[in-house]
C-alpha positions in Angstrom: -21.0 2.5 -4.3 -18.4 5.1 -3.4 -15.0 4.3 -1.9 -13.9 7.0 0.5 -10.4 7.4 2.1 -10.4 8.3 5.9 -7.8 9.4 8.6 -8.8 8.4 12.1 -8.6 11.5 14.3 -8.2 9.2 17.7 -5.3 7.1 16.3 -4.2 8.6 13.0 -4.8 5.5 10.9 -5.6 6.2 7.4 -7.9 3.7 5.6 -10.5 3.3 2.7 -14.1 2.4 3.3 -17.1 1.6 1.0 -19.8 4.1 2.0 -23.4 3.1 0.9 -26.3 5.7 0.8 -28.4 6.2 4.1 -31.3 4.1 3.1 -29.3 0.8 3.4 -28.8 1.5 7.1 -25.3 0.8 7.5 -23.7 1.6 10.7 -21.3 4.7 10.6 -17.8 4.1 9.2 -15.4 3.1 12.2 -11.6 3.0 12.4 -10.3 -0.5 11.7 -7.7 -0.1 14.3 -9.4 1.6 17.4 -12.8 1.4 16.3 -13.5 5.2 16.7 -16.1 7.0 14.6 -14.3 10.3 14.9 -13.0 10.6 11.3 -12.0 13.0 8.5 -12.5 12.1 5.0 -9.6 12.6 2.8 -9.4 13.9 -0.9 -9.4 10.9 -3.3 -6.0 10.2 -4.5 -7.2 9.8 -8.1 -8.2 13.3 -8.2 -4.9 14.5 -7.8 -2.4 13.7 -10.6 0.9 15.3 -11.5 4.0 14.7 -13.2 6.2 14.5 -10.2 3.7 11.9 -8.3 3.8 9.6 -11.8 7.5 10.2 -11.8 8.0 9.2 -8.2 5.8 6.2 -8.5 7.8 4.9 -11.5 11.1 5.7 -9.4 9.9 3.5 -6.5 8.9 0.5 -9.2 12.3 0.6 -10.7 13.9 0.6 -7.3 12.0 -2.2 -6.1 12.7 -4.2 -9.3 16.2 -3.6 -9.0 16.2 -4.7 -5.2 14.6 -8.0 -6.4 17.1 -8.7 -9.0 19.9 -8.1 -6.7 18.4 -10.2 -4.1 17.8 -13.2 -6.8 21.3 -12.6 -8.3 22.8 -13.1 -4.9 20.6 -16.2 -4.3 21.6 -17.4 -7.4 25.3 -17.0 -6.9 25.1 -18.5 -3.5 23.2 -21.6 -4.7 25.9 -22.1 -7.6 28.8 -22.0 -4.8 26.9 -24.5 -2.7 26.6 -26.9 -5.5 30.4 -26.3 -6.6 31.2 -27.2 -3.1 29.2 -30.1 -3.3 30.9 -31.6 -6.5 34.4 -31.4 -5.1 
């Protein structure tokens, strides 16, 4: 059963939806935000691959990991300071 990406023409929401063949009698796909059936089907993201896209994804992952590491380090320092104050 194919999974398709859509954009709603009414509200601009992008979403993905499972679309089964017509014999199953499923209702037409509707926007989850505004329930409109005025949709455009987008190109599947797996169909487009480039070195720039891969590098951008890796950079975003590394930036997120660095942010989490900084936050964890700050929390650890604050916890150490708290315990140091309690001991004195």
